[in-house]
C-alpha positions in Angstrom: 91.3 93.9 113.8 94.4 92.0 112.8 96.0 90.1 110.0 94.0 87.0 109.2 90.6 88.4 110.3 87.7 87.8 107.9 86.0 91.1 107.2 83.1 92.6 105.3 83.3 96.0 103.5 80.4 98.1 104.7 80.7 100.8 102.0 78.7 100.2 98.8 80.9 99.2 95.8 79.5 97.3 92.9 82.9 96.6 91.3 84.5 94.6 94.0 83.7 91.8 96.4 82.5 92.5 99.9 84.2 89.7 101.9 88.0 89.4 102.4 90.9 88.7 104.7 93.1 91.3 106.2 96.7 90.8 104.9 98.5 93.8 106.2 98.0 96.4 109.0 99.9 99.7 108.8 99.9 102.7 111.1 98.4 105.9 109.6 100.9 108.7 109.3 100.1 111.8 111.3 96.7 110.3 112.4 95.4 107.9 114.9 94.4 104.4 113.8 95.6 102.0 111.1 95.3 101.3 107.5 94.2 97.8 106.5 95.0 96.0 103.3 92.4 93.4 102.4 92.5 90.6 99.9 88.9 90.4 98.6 87.3 87.0 97.6 87.5 88.0 93.9 91.3 88.5 94.1 91.4 92.3 94.3 93.7 93.8 96.9 92.2 96.7 98.7 94.7 99.1 100.2 94.5 101.9 102.8 91.1 101.0 104.1 90.1 102.4 107.5 88.4 100.7 110.5 85.1 102.6 109.8 84.9 100.9 106.3 85.3 97.3 107.6 83.3 95.0 109.9 84.9 91.8 111.3 82.8 88.7 110.5 81.8 86.6 113.5 79.7 83.5 114.0 76.5 83.4 116.0 78.4 83.0 119.3 80.6 86.0 118.6 83.7 84.0 117.5 85.5 85.0 114.4 84.6 82.8 111.4 
């Protein structure tokens, strides 16, 4: 996943939106992988999200929406 991708949060949270756009990607210190910052549709900025918490949104043909 990269900056600009439309993503869905796949963890249950009734307080925030579930769709957003990745606005920053940062390497995780001392671990493999990345942290993602996502601007949710309701204006909340989610920080330090990991790949396992996000799903990239694609259209029916597998292209990113």
